[in-house]
MARLOMAR-491016 format. One record per residue (C-alpha): chain; residue number from 1; x negated, y negated, z negated; residue in three letters. Coordinates in nm, 4 decimals. Layout:
# residues N
@mol=A	seq=NUM	X=X	Y=Y	Z=Z	type=ALA
...
***
This chain:
# residues 300
@mol=A	seq=1	X=-9.0956	Y=-11.3761	Z=-17.1031	type=MET
@mol=A	seq=2	X=-9.3962	Y=-11.5225	Z=-16.9225	type=THR
@mol=A	seq=3	X=-9.3558	Y=-11.8957	Z=-16.8445	type=PRO
@mol=A	seq=4	X=-9.3463	Y=-11.9936	Z=-16.4752	type=PRO
@mol=A	seq=5	X=-9.6928	Y=-12.1495	Z=-16.5104	type=SER
@mol=A	seq=6	X=-9.8354	Y=-11.8351	Z=-16.6711	type=GLY
@mol=A	seq=7	X=-10.0520	Y=-11.8294	Z=-16.9807	type=GLU
@mol=A	seq=8	X=-10.0517	Y=-12.1523	Z=-17.1832	type=GLN
@mol=A	seq=9	X=-10.3929	Y=-12.2461	Z=-17.3249	type=ILE
@mol=A	seq=10	X=-10.3649	Y=-12.5137	Z=-17.5929	type=GLU
@mol=A	seq=11	X=-10.6635	Y=-12.7144	Z=-17.7150	type=ILE
@mol=A	seq=12	X=-10.6578	Y=-12.9677	Z=-17.9999	type=THR
@mol=A	seq=13	X=-10.8859	Y=-13.2192	Z=-18.1683	type=ARG
@mol=A	seq=14	X=-10.8567	Y=-13.5480	Z=-18.3617	type=ASP
@mol=A	seq=15	X=-10.4814	Y=-13.5850	Z=-18.3158	type=GLY
@mol=A	seq=16	X=-10.4990	Y=-13.4838	Z=-17.9476	type=GLN
@mol=A	seq=17	X=-10.3319	Y=-13.1895	Z=-17.7805	type=GLN
@mol=A	seq=18	X=-10.3644	Y=-13.0611	Z=-17.4243	type=ALA
@mol=A	seq=19	X=-10.2192	Y=-12.7560	Z=-17.2505	type=VAL
@mol=A	seq=20	X=-10.3940	Y=-12.5943	Z=-16.9541	type=VAL
@mol=A	seq=21	X=-10.2040	Y=-12.3343	Z=-16.7524	type=VAL
@mol=A	seq=22	X=-10.2943	Y=-12.0101	Z=-16.5789	type=GLU
@mol=A	seq=23	X=-10.1073	Y=-12.0885	Z=-16.2568	type=VAL
@mol=A	seq=24	X=-10.3174	Y=-12.3368	Z=-16.0623	type=GLY
@mol=A	seq=25	X=-10.5585	Y=-12.3976	Z=-16.3520	type=GLY
@mol=A	seq=26	X=-10.3923	Y=-12.7341	Z=-16.4034	type=GLY
@mol=A	seq=27	X=-10.3069	Y=-12.9630	Z=-16.6927	type=LEU
@mol=A	seq=28	X=-9.9464	Y=-12.9295	Z=-16.8100	type=ARG
@mol=A	seq=29	X=-9.9562	Y=-13.1838	Z=-17.0956	type=SER
@mol=A	seq=30	X=-10.1828	Y=-13.4216	Z=-17.2851	type=TYR
@mol=A	seq=31	X=-10.0904	Y=-13.6263	Z=-17.5914	type=ALA
@mol=A	seq=32	X=-10.2860	Y=-13.8385	Z=-17.8386	type=ALA
@mol=A	seq=33	X=-10.1663	Y=-13.9475	Z=-18.1810	type=ASN
@mol=A	seq=34	X=-9.8176	Y=-13.8167	Z=-18.1112	type=GLY
@mol=A	seq=35	X=-9.7787	Y=-14.0030	Z=-17.7805	type=ARG
@mol=A	seq=36	X=-9.7580	Y=-13.8336	Z=-17.4438	type=GLU
@mol=A	seq=37	X=-10.0058	Y=-13.9857	Z=-17.1985	type=LEU
@mol=A	seq=38	X=-9.9371	Y=-13.7368	Z=-16.9210	type=LEU
@mol=A	seq=39	X=-9.5996	Y=-13.6980	Z=-16.7506	type=ASP
@mol=A	seq=40	X=-9.6198	Y=-13.3219	Z=-16.7352	type=GLY
@mol=A	seq=41	X=-9.3554	Y=-13.0517	Z=-16.7265	type=TYR
@mol=A	seq=42	X=-9.1896	Y=-12.8145	Z=-16.9701	type=GLY
@mol=A	seq=43	X=-9.3117	Y=-12.4698	Z=-17.0636	type=VAL
@mol=A	seq=44	X=-8.9999	Y=-12.3228	Z=-16.9003	type=ASP
@mol=A	seq=45	X=-9.0604	Y=-12.5064	Z=-16.5712	type=SER
@mol=A	seq=46	X=-9.3007	Y=-12.4878	Z=-16.2800	type=MET
@mol=A	seq=47	X=-9.4994	Y=-12.7911	Z=-16.1720	type=SER
@mol=A	seq=48	X=-9.3128	Y=-13.0218	Z=-15.9349	type=THR
@mol=A	seq=49	X=-9.4416	Y=-13.3181	Z=-15.7336	type=SER
@mol=A	seq=50	X=-9.7971	Y=-13.1971	Z=-15.7923	type=GLY
@mol=A	seq=51	X=-9.7879	Y=-13.2787	Z=-16.1628	type=ARG
@mol=A	seq=52	X=-10.1175	Y=-13.1913	Z=-16.3287	type=GLY
@mol=A	seq=53	X=-10.2358	Y=-12.9749	Z=-16.0410	type=GLN
@mol=A	seq=54	X=-10.5877	Y=-12.9056	Z=-15.9143	type=VAL
@mol=A	seq=55	X=-10.6442	Y=-13.0046	Z=-15.5501	type=LEU
@mol=A	seq=56	X=-10.9121	Y=-12.7865	Z=-15.3920	type=SER
@mol=A	seq=57	X=-11.0833	Y=-12.7262	Z=-15.1499	type=PRO
@mol=A	seq=58	X=-10.9367	Y=-13.0519	Z=-15.0223	type=TRP
@mol=A	seq=59	X=-10.7184	Y=-13.3230	Z=-15.1766	type=PRO
@mol=A	seq=60	X=-10.4217	Y=-13.4920	Z=-15.0130	type=ASN
@mol=A	seq=61	X=-10.3305	Y=-13.4318	Z=-14.6471	type=ARG
@mol=A	seq=62	X=-10.4898	Y=-13.2746	Z=-14.3423	type=LEU
@mol=A	seq=63	X=-10.3212	Y=-13.3713	Z=-14.0167	type=ARG
@mol=A	seq=64	X=-10.1491	Y=-13.0717	Z=-13.8568	type=HIS
@mol=A	seq=65	X=-10.3608	Y=-12.8464	Z=-14.0798	type=GLY
@mol=A	seq=66	X=-10.6236	Y=-12.8419	Z=-13.8057	type=SER
@mol=A	seq=67	X=-10.9961	Y=-12.9156	Z=-13.8225	type=TYR
@mol=A	seq=68	X=-11.3256	Y=-12.8233	Z=-13.6607	type=GLU
@mol=A	seq=69	X=-11.6281	Y=-12.7211	Z=-13.8650	type=PHE
@mol=A	seq=70	X=-11.9629	Y=-12.6223	Z=-13.7125	type=ASP
@mol=A	seq=71	X=-11.8046	Y=-12.5823	Z=-13.3721	type=GLY
@mol=A	seq=72	X=-11.5170	Y=-12.3596	Z=-13.4792	type=LYS
@mol=A	seq=73	X=-11.1528	Y=-12.4684	Z=-13.4802	type=ARG
@mol=A	seq=74	X=-10.9548	Y=-12.3681	Z=-13.7907	type=ASN
@mol=A	seq=75	X=-10.5789	Y=-12.3786	Z=-13.8463	type=GLN
@mol=A	seq=76	X=-10.4328	Y=-12.3905	Z=-14.1981	type=LEU
@mol=A	seq=77	X=-10.0683	Y=-12.3252	Z=-14.2895	type=PRO
@mol=A	seq=78	X=-9.8513	Y=-12.6395	Z=-14.2804	type=LEU
@mol=A	seq=79	X=-9.7600	Y=-12.6754	Z=-14.6461	type=THR
@mol=A	seq=80	X=-9.6009	Y=-13.0169	Z=-14.5855	type=GLU
@mol=A	seq=81	X=-9.3836	Y=-12.9184	Z=-14.2875	type=PRO
@mol=A	seq=82	X=-9.1817	Y=-13.2396	Z=-14.2768	type=ALA
@mol=A	seq=83	X=-9.5000	Y=-13.4305	Z=-14.1896	type=ARG
@mol=A	seq=84	X=-9.6758	Y=-13.1421	Z=-14.0115	type=HIS
@mol=A	seq=85	X=-9.9640	Y=-13.1458	Z=-14.2590	type=ASN
@mol=A	seq=86	X=-10.1550	Y=-12.9087	Z=-14.4826	type=ALA
@mol=A	seq=87	X=-10.1555	Y=-13.0671	Z=-14.8278	type=ILE
@mol=A	seq=88	X=-10.3494	Y=-13.0454	Z=-15.1543	type=HIS
@mol=A	seq=89	X=-10.5637	Y=-12.7399	Z=-15.0926	type=GLY
@mol=A	seq=90	X=-10.5233	Y=-12.3698	Z=-15.1603	type=LEU
@mol=A	seq=91	X=-10.5265	Y=-12.3134	Z=-15.5378	type=VAL
@mol=A	seq=92	X=-10.2168	Y=-12.4857	Z=-15.6793	type=ARG
@mol=A	seq=93	X=-10.0185	Y=-12.1623	Z=-15.7131	type=TRP
@mol=A	seq=94	X=-10.3040	Y=-11.9155	Z=-15.7628	type=SER
@mol=A	seq=95	X=-10.3797	Y=-11.7455	Z=-16.0961	type=PRO
@mol=A	seq=96	X=-10.6900	Y=-11.8652	Z=-16.2817	type=TRP
@mol=A	seq=97	X=-10.8751	Y=-11.6764	Z=-16.5540	type=THR
@mol=A	seq=98	X=-11.0042	Y=-11.8019	Z=-16.8882	type=VAL
@mol=A	seq=99	X=-11.3849	Y=-11.7755	Z=-16.8980	type=ALA
@mol=A	seq=100	X=-11.4472	Y=-11.9568	Z=-17.2284	type=GLU
@mol=A	seq=101	X=-11.2170	Y=-12.0697	Z=-17.5051	type=ARG
@mol=A	seq=102	X=-11.2563	Y=-12.2743	Z=-17.8239	type=ALA
@mol=A	seq=103	X=-11.0253	Y=-12.4853	Z=-18.0385	type=ALA
@mol=A	seq=104	X=-11.1057	Y=-12.8039	Z=-17.8458	type=ASP
@mol=A	seq=105	X=-11.2322	Y=-12.6679	Z=-17.5137	type=ARG
@mol=A	seq=106	X=-11.1399	Y=-12.4209	Z=-17.2408	type=VAL
@mol=A	seq=107	X=-11.3068	Y=-12.3172	Z=-16.9161	type=VAL
@mol=A	seq=108	X=-11.0983	Y=-12.1637	Z=-16.6380	type=VAL
@mol=A	seq=109	X=-11.2197	Y=-12.0010	Z=-16.3168	type=GLU
@mol=A	seq=110	X=-11.0924	Y=-11.8986	Z=-15.9755	type=HIS
@mol=A	seq=111	X=-11.2456	Y=-11.7732	Z=-15.6503	type=VAL
@mol=A	seq=112	X=-11.1147	Y=-11.8896	Z=-15.3149	type=ILE
@mol=A	seq=113	X=-11.1573	Y=-11.5913	Z=-15.0840	type=HIS
@mol=A	seq=114	X=-11.1826	Y=-11.6164	Z=-14.7040	type=PRO
@mol=A	seq=115	X=-10.8400	Y=-11.6574	Z=-14.5458	type=GLN
@mol=A	seq=116	X=-10.6792	Y=-11.7910	Z=-14.2281	type=PRO
@mol=A	seq=117	X=-10.7831	Y=-12.1522	Z=-14.1826	type=GLY
@mol=A	seq=118	X=-11.0510	Y=-12.1420	Z=-14.4536	type=TYR
@mol=A	seq=119	X=-11.2872	Y=-11.8487	Z=-14.3863	type=PRO
@mol=A	seq=120	X=-11.5171	Y=-11.9281	Z=-14.6806	type=PHE
@mol=A	seq=121	X=-11.5711	Y=-11.7961	Z=-15.0340	type=ARG
@mol=A	seq=122	X=-11.5978	Y=-12.0620	Z=-15.3073	type=VAL
@mol=A	seq=123	X=-11.6123	Y=-12.0130	Z=-15.6833	type=ALA
@mol=A	seq=124	X=-11.4330	Y=-12.2801	Z=-15.8859	type=LEU
@mol=A	seq=125	X=-11.4804	Y=-12.3552	Z=-16.2546	type=GLN
@mol=A	seq=126	X=-11.3049	Y=-12.6275	Z=-16.4556	type=ILE
@mol=A	seq=127	X=-11.3868	Y=-12.7283	Z=-16.8116	type=GLU
@mol=A	seq=128	X=-11.1239	Y=-12.9137	Z=-17.0142	type=TYR
@mol=A	seq=129	X=-11.2741	Y=-13.0581	Z=-17.3338	type=ALA
@mol=A	seq=130	X=-11.1454	Y=-13.2895	Z=-17.6060	type=LEU
@mol=A	seq=131	X=-11.3654	Y=-13.5354	Z=-17.7931	type=SER
@mol=A	seq=132	X=-11.2991	Y=-13.8462	Z=-18.0034	type=PRO
@mol=A	seq=133	X=-11.3089	Y=-14.0380	Z=-17.6718	type=ALA
@mol=A	seq=134	X=-11.0269	Y=-13.8355	Z=-17.5133	type=GLY
@mol=A	seq=135	X=-10.9964	Y=-13.5568	Z=-17.2571	type=LEU
@mol=A	seq=136	X=-11.2766	Y=-13.4820	Z=-17.0101	type=ALA
@mol=A	seq=137	X=-11.2275	Y=-13.2585	Z=-16.7051	type=VAL
@mol=A	seq=138	X=-11.5400	Y=-13.1279	Z=-16.5309	type=ARG
@mol=A	seq=139	X=-11.5065	Y=-12.9162	Z=-16.2164	type=SER
@mol=A	seq=140	X=-11.7791	Y=-12.7195	Z=-16.0400	type=THR
@mol=A	seq=141	X=-11.7561	Y=-12.5559	Z=-15.6972	type=ALA
@mol=A	seq=142	X=-12.0196	Y=-12.3086	Z=-15.5759	type=THR
@mol=A	seq=143	X=-12.0432	Y=-12.1714	Z=-15.2219	type=ASN
@mol=A	seq=144	X=-12.0643	Y=-11.7911	Z=-15.2519	type=LEU
@mol=A	seq=145	X=-12.1010	Y=-11.7399	Z=-14.8780	type=GLY
@mol=A	seq=146	X=-12.4014	Y=-11.7243	Z=-14.6460	type=ASP
@mol=A	seq=147	X=-12.3232	Y=-12.0387	Z=-14.4473	type=ARG
@mol=A	seq=148	X=-12.2162	Y=-12.3961	Z=-14.5259	type=PRO
@mol=A	seq=149	X=-11.8512	Y=-12.4721	Z=-14.5906	type=CYS
@mol=A	seq=150	X=-11.6422	Y=-12.7910	Z=-14.6036	type=PRO
@mol=A	seq=151	X=-11.5303	Y=-12.8979	Z=-14.9491	type=TYR
@mol=A	seq=152	X=-11.3453	Y=-13.1721	Z=-15.1321	type=GLY
@mol=A	seq=153	X=-11.1504	Y=-13.1855	Z=-15.4566	type=SER
@mol=A	seq=154	X=-10.9060	Y=-13.3915	Z=-15.6536	type=GLY
@mol=A	seq=155	X=-10.6580	Y=-13.3883	Z=-15.9397	type=ALA
@mol=A	seq=156	X=-10.2945	Y=-13.4973	Z=-15.9682	type=HIS
@mol=A	seq=157	X=-10.2123	Y=-13.6326	Z=-16.3156	type=PRO
@mol=A	seq=158	X=-9.9175	Y=-13.8688	Z=-16.3680	type=TYR
@mol=A	seq=159	X=-9.9886	Y=-14.1259	Z=-16.6398	type=LEU
@mol=A	seq=160	X=-9.7145	Y=-14.2485	Z=-16.8725	type=THR
@mol=A	seq=161	X=-9.6757	Y=-14.4837	Z=-17.1656	type=LEU
@mol=A	seq=162	X=-9.3238	Y=-14.3690	Z=-17.2400	type=GLY
@mol=A	seq=163	X=-9.1507	Y=-14.6622	Z=-17.0693	type=THR
@mol=A	seq=164	X=-8.8310	Y=-14.5876	Z=-16.8719	type=PRO
@mol=A	seq=165	X=-9.0095	Y=-14.7066	Z=-16.5567	type=THR
@mol=A	seq=166	X=-9.3597	Y=-14.8191	Z=-16.4666	type=ILE
@mol=A	seq=167	X=-9.2232	Y=-15.1553	Z=-16.3491	type=ASP
@mol=A	seq=168	X=-9.2920	Y=-15.3175	Z=-16.6881	type=VAL
@mol=A	seq=169	X=-9.6460	Y=-15.1829	Z=-16.7214	type=THR
@mol=A	seq=170	X=-9.9681	Y=-15.3652	Z=-16.6405	type=THR
@mol=A	seq=171	X=-10.2058	Y=-15.1905	Z=-16.4024	type=LEU
@mol=A	seq=172	X=-10.5751	Y=-15.2417	Z=-16.3301	type=CYS
@mol=A	seq=173	X=-10.7349	Y=-15.0555	Z=-16.0352	type=VAL
@mol=A	seq=174	X=-11.1055	Y=-15.1415	Z=-15.9846	type=PRO
@mol=A	seq=175	X=-11.1009	Y=-15.1105	Z=-15.6051	type=ALA
@mol=A	seq=176	X=-11.1802	Y=-15.3620	Z=-15.3329	type=THR
@mol=A	seq=177	X=-11.0568	Y=-15.1601	Z=-15.0327	type=THR
@mol=A	seq=178	X=-10.7251	Y=-14.9908	Z=-14.9549	type=VAL
@mol=A	seq=179	X=-10.6737	Y=-14.7311	Z=-14.6838	type=LEU
@mol=A	seq=180	X=-10.4048	Y=-14.7956	Z=-14.4219	type=LEU
@mol=A	seq=181	X=-10.1976	Y=-14.4917	Z=-14.3241	type=SER
@mol=A	seq=182	X=-9.9498	Y=-14.3835	Z=-14.0587	type=ASP
@mol=A	seq=183	X=-9.6059	Y=-14.2303	Z=-14.1164	type=ASP
@mol=A	seq=184	X=-9.7650	Y=-13.8894	Z=-14.1764	type=GLU
@mol=A	seq=185	X=-9.9822	Y=-14.0229	Z=-14.4579	type=GLY
@mol=A	seq=186	X=-10.3017	Y=-14.0018	Z=-14.2503	type=ILE
@mol=A	seq=187	X=-10.5536	Y=-14.2908	Z=-14.2726	type=PRO
@mol=A	seq=188	X=-10.5758	Y=-14.5206	Z=-13.9712	type=THR
@mol=A	seq=189	X=-10.8157	Y=-14.7801	Z=-14.1123	type=GLY
@mol=A	seq=190	X=-10.9024	Y=-14.9898	Z=-14.4151	type=THR
@mol=A	seq=191	X=-10.8329	Y=-15.3392	Z=-14.5417	type=ALA
@mol=A	seq=192	X=-10.9514	Y=-15.5566	Z=-14.8322	type=PRO
@mol=A	seq=193	X=-10.7116	Y=-15.5472	Z=-15.1250	type=VAL
@mol=A	seq=194	X=-10.7688	Y=-15.9162	Z=-15.1979	type=GLU
@mol=A	seq=195	X=-10.4543	Y=-16.1144	Z=-15.1280	type=GLY
@mol=A	seq=196	X=-10.2445	Y=-15.8029	Z=-15.0653	type=SER
@mol=A	seq=197	X=-9.9681	Y=-15.6563	Z=-15.2852	type=PRO
@mol=A	seq=198	X=-10.2152	Y=-15.3795	Z=-15.3711	type=TYR
@mol=A	seq=199	X=-10.4721	Y=-15.6029	Z=-15.5377	type=ASP
@mol=A	seq=200	X=-10.4868	Y=-15.4786	Z=-15.8959	type=PHE
@mol=A	seq=201	X=-10.8516	Y=-15.5681	Z=-15.9434	type=GLY
@mol=A	seq=202	X=-10.7367	Y=-15.7852	Z=-16.2307	type=ARG
@mol=A	seq=203	X=-10.4600	Y=-15.6502	Z=-16.4547	type=PRO
@mol=A	seq=204	X=-10.1104	Y=-15.7383	Z=-16.3361	type=LYS
@mol=A	seq=205	X=-9.7579	Y=-15.6122	Z=-16.3877	type=VAL
@mol=A	seq=206	X=-9.6577	Y=-15.3488	Z=-16.1319	type=ILE
@mol=A	seq=207	X=-9.3038	Y=-15.4845	Z=-16.0944	type=GLY
@mol=A	seq=208	X=-9.1300	Y=-15.3397	Z=-15.7898	type=ARG
@mol=A	seq=209	X=-9.4499	Y=-15.2749	Z=-15.5931	type=THR
@mol=A	seq=210	X=-9.4309	Y=-14.9396	Z=-15.4143	type=THR
@mol=A	seq=211	X=-9.7594	Y=-14.7542	Z=-15.4361	type=LEU
@mol=A	seq=212	X=-9.8559	Y=-14.4576	Z=-15.2197	type=ASP
@mol=A	seq=213	X=-10.2049	Y=-14.5695	Z=-15.1293	type=HIS
@mol=A	seq=214	X=-10.5623	Y=-14.4463	Z=-15.1338	type=ALA
@mol=A	seq=215	X=-10.8298	Y=-14.6862	Z=-15.2560	type=PHE
@mol=A	seq=216	X=-11.2080	Y=-14.6886	Z=-15.2272	type=THR
@mol=A	seq=217	X=-11.5131	Y=-14.9075	Z=-15.2925	type=ASP
@mol=A	seq=218	X=-11.4544	Y=-14.8678	Z=-15.6636	type=LEU
@mol=A	seq=219	X=-11.6226	Y=-15.0992	Z=-15.9127	type=GLU
@mol=A	seq=220	X=-11.8172	Y=-14.9021	Z=-16.1744	type=ARG
@mol=A	seq=221	X=-11.9993	Y=-14.9609	Z=-16.4995	type=ASP
@mol=A	seq=222	X=-12.3719	Y=-14.9045	Z=-16.5523	type=GLU
@mol=A	seq=223	X=-12.3077	Y=-14.5339	Z=-16.5994	type=GLY
@mol=A	seq=224	X=-12.1303	Y=-14.5036	Z=-16.2646	type=GLY
@mol=A	seq=225	X=-11.7853	Y=-14.4712	Z=-16.4207	type=ILE
@mol=A	seq=226	X=-11.4747	Y=-14.6315	Z=-16.2667	type=ALA
@mol=A	seq=227	X=-11.1665	Y=-14.6792	Z=-16.4883	type=ARG
@mol=A	seq=228	X=-10.8010	Y=-14.7276	Z=-16.4011	type=VAL
@mol=A	seq=229	X=-10.5985	Y=-14.8689	Z=-16.6908	type=GLU
@mol=A	seq=230	X=-10.2249	Y=-14.8828	Z=-16.7575	type=LEU
@mol=A	seq=231	X=-10.0937	Y=-15.0989	Z=-17.0444	type=HIS
@mol=A	seq=232	X=-9.7647	Y=-15.1928	Z=-17.2049	type=HIS
@mol=A	seq=233	X=-9.7465	Y=-15.4016	Z=-17.5220	type=GLU
@mol=A	seq=234	X=-9.9806	Y=-15.2357	Z=-17.7745	type=ASP
@mol=A	seq=235	X=-10.0194	Y=-14.9099	Z=-17.5815	type=ARG
@mol=A	seq=236	X=-10.2637	Y=-14.8157	Z=-17.3106	type=GLY
@mol=A	seq=237	X=-10.4063	Y=-14.5234	Z=-17.1183	type=VAL
@mol=A	seq=238	X=-10.7154	Y=-14.5055	Z=-16.9006	type=ALA
@mol=A	seq=239	X=-10.8218	Y=-14.2592	Z=-16.6336	type=LEU
@mol=A	seq=240	X=-11.1959	Y=-14.2578	Z=-16.5662	type=TRP
@mol=A	seq=241	X=-11.3932	Y=-14.0870	Z=-16.2898	type=MET
@mol=A	seq=242	X=-11.7607	Y=-14.0386	Z=-16.2147	type=ASP
@mol=A	seq=243	X=-11.9448	Y=-14.1179	Z=-15.8926	type=GLU
@mol=A	seq=244	X=-11.8479	Y=-13.7892	Z=-15.7282	type=ALA
@mol=A	seq=245	X=-11.4970	Y=-13.9324	Z=-15.6979	type=TYR
@mol=A	seq=246	X=-11.5308	Y=-14.2011	Z=-15.4329	type=ARG
@mol=A	seq=247	X=-11.1579	Y=-14.2339	Z=-15.3612	type=TYR
@mol=A	seq=248	X=-10.8454	Y=-14.2773	Z=-15.5658	type=LEU
@mol=A	seq=249	X=-10.4782	Y=-14.2215	Z=-15.4783	type=MET
@mol=A	seq=250	X=-10.2178	Y=-14.4239	Z=-15.6679	type=VAL
@mol=A	seq=251	X=-9.8556	Y=-14.3128	Z=-15.6271	type=PHE
@mol=A	seq=252	X=-9.5442	Y=-14.4584	Z=-15.7884	type=SER
@mol=A	seq=253	X=-9.3346	Y=-14.1550	Z=-15.6946	type=GLY
@mol=A	seq=254	X=-9.0490	Y=-14.3497	Z=-15.5350	type=ASP
@mol=A	seq=255	X=-8.9255	Y=-14.0753	Z=-15.2961	type=PRO
@mol=A	seq=256	X=-8.9368	Y=-13.7996	Z=-15.5600	type=LEU
@mol=A	seq=257	X=-8.6365	Y=-13.7848	Z=-15.7950	type=PRO
@mol=A	seq=258	X=-8.8218	Y=-13.6060	Z=-16.0755	type=ASP
@mol=A	seq=259	X=-9.0929	Y=-13.8718	Z=-16.1070	type=VAL
@mol=A	seq=260	X=-8.9354	Y=-14.1749	Z=-15.9336	type=ASN
@mol=A	seq=261	X=-9.1168	Y=-14.4720	Z=-16.0937	type=ARG
@mol=A	seq=262	X=-9.1030	Y=-14.2959	Z=-16.4314	type=ARG
@mol=A	seq=263	X=-9.4788	Y=-14.2453	Z=-16.4282	type=SER
@mol=A	seq=264	X=-9.7787	Y=-14.3299	Z=-16.2114	type=LEU
@mol=A	seq=265	X=-9.9886	Y=-14.0694	Z=-16.0342	type=ALA
@mol=A	seq=266	X=-10.3561	Y=-14.1657	Z=-16.0485	type=VAL
@mol=A	seq=267	X=-10.5448	Y=-13.9090	Z=-15.8433	type=GLU
@mol=A	seq=268	X=-10.9261	Y=-13.9020	Z=-15.8342	type=PRO
@mol=A	seq=269	X=-11.0485	Y=-13.7641	Z=-15.4999	type=MET
@mol=A	seq=270	X=-11.3981	Y=-13.6856	Z=-15.3753	type=THR
@mol=A	seq=271	X=-11.2909	Y=-13.7658	Z=-15.0195	type=CYS
@mol=A	seq=272	X=-11.0027	Y=-13.9450	Z=-14.8462	type=PRO
@mol=A	seq=273	X=-10.6979	Y=-13.7822	Z=-14.6861	type=PRO
@mol=A	seq=274	X=-10.7762	Y=-13.5925	Z=-14.3634	type=ASN
@mol=A	seq=275	X=-11.1453	Y=-13.5587	Z=-14.4523	type=ALA
@mol=A	seq=276	X=-11.1723	Y=-13.2063	Z=-14.3074	type=PHE
@mol=A	seq=277	X=-11.0898	Y=-13.3628	Z=-13.9706	type=SER
@mol=A	seq=278	X=-11.2572	Y=-13.7049	Z=-14.0000	type=SER
@mol=A	seq=279	X=-11.5649	Y=-13.5877	Z=-14.1915	type=GLY
@mol=A	seq=280	X=-11.5448	Y=-13.8958	Z=-14.4125	type=GLU
@mol=A	seq=281	X=-11.7149	Y=-13.8262	Z=-14.7487	type=ALA
@mol=A	seq=282	X=-11.6714	Y=-13.4530	Z=-14.6881	type=LEU
@mol=A	seq=283	X=-11.9038	Y=-13.2328	Z=-14.8938	type=VAL
@mol=A	seq=284	X=-12.1014	Y=-12.9883	Z=-14.6819	type=ARG
@mol=A	seq=285	X=-12.1473	Y=-12.7240	Z=-14.9469	type=LEU
@mol=A	seq=286	X=-12.4567	Y=-12.5113	Z=-14.8882	type=GLN
@mol=A	seq=287	X=-12.4810	Y=-12.1431	Z=-14.9939	type=PRO
@mol=A	seq=288	X=-12.5336	Y=-12.1062	Z=-15.3715	type=ASP
@mol=A	seq=289	X=-12.5109	Y=-12.4833	Z=-15.4071	type=GLU
@mol=A	seq=290	X=-12.2920	Y=-12.6191	Z=-15.6897	type=PRO
@mol=A	seq=291	X=-12.0970	Y=-12.9438	Z=-15.6615	type=PHE
@mol=A	seq=292	X=-11.9762	Y=-13.1020	Z=-15.9856	type=THR
@mol=A	seq=293	X=-11.7322	Y=-13.3864	Z=-16.0464	type=ALA
@mol=A	seq=294	X=-11.5844	Y=-13.5247	Z=-16.3671	type=ALA
@mol=A	seq=295	X=-11.2830	Y=-13.7330	Z=-16.4676	type=TRP
@mol=A	seq=296	X=-11.0811	Y=-13.7813	Z=-16.7813	type=GLY
@mol=A	seq=297	X=-10.7981	Y=-13.9517	Z=-16.9690	type=ILE
@mol=A	seq=298	X=-10.8184	Y=-14.1514	Z=-17.2891	type=SER
@mol=A	seq=299	X=-10.5920	Y=-14.3808	Z=-17.4933	type=PRO
@mol=A	seq=300	X=-10.7040	Y=-14.7415	Z=-17.4834	type=CYS
***
């Protein structure tokens, strides 16, 4: 019987194992040296709470699913009806195809065709590759149409160190600004993280802090890489992202029974929530123009 998430594509290298799935092109599991670093889902289950999913052509929420682009008003289906939002793009439940496959690497592809609310054609390609440094995920979007289109992307991994809750883990988020949001999860402004409960610029224990916040103004190394790190005792996991990812969502999962504080969602995003409406950091993808972004996970 075919699993709910479709074909399972396993890649391995240097004591690491990752499974990429056909449905949504997402990451179902990732382990290194026998330890799970991703709070994924079973082969007999479908993804819940966004676990491991690809968020394209926009990440996070769009207020009322409505936006204007080049003078035309577009209305997307409200996929978060309780908050009257469209959420996490259009590809989470779509079938992807395998374009390339090797023992330690796989490339999956999907085309977003014109549809109500998003009348554009965009080709998506994601490479998942293992190296001694960990797992790297590189996504490329190319506008196949004859006019510009709005675009943003993100990913939704939940990091784990195997602790019963994240409360005992130490978190470091290299951000100086947090976005303020309304009850619908839509940004209303920004604030410095310094002095707030959301200041994880230096490593500190999460404790009972509730996190459902987008961060920006990320501190980066000389190569333009920002790293979020989660530690407990002698174990650690890092999520890194390149300069294409200017925003980061951190979510402790409190309202969701299947992930409630068991793991921490660390979501790289090229733009903030509601970017199709606000225009903030939105990619204006020109015809035949590719846009590439990379992130990854590694033990540390």
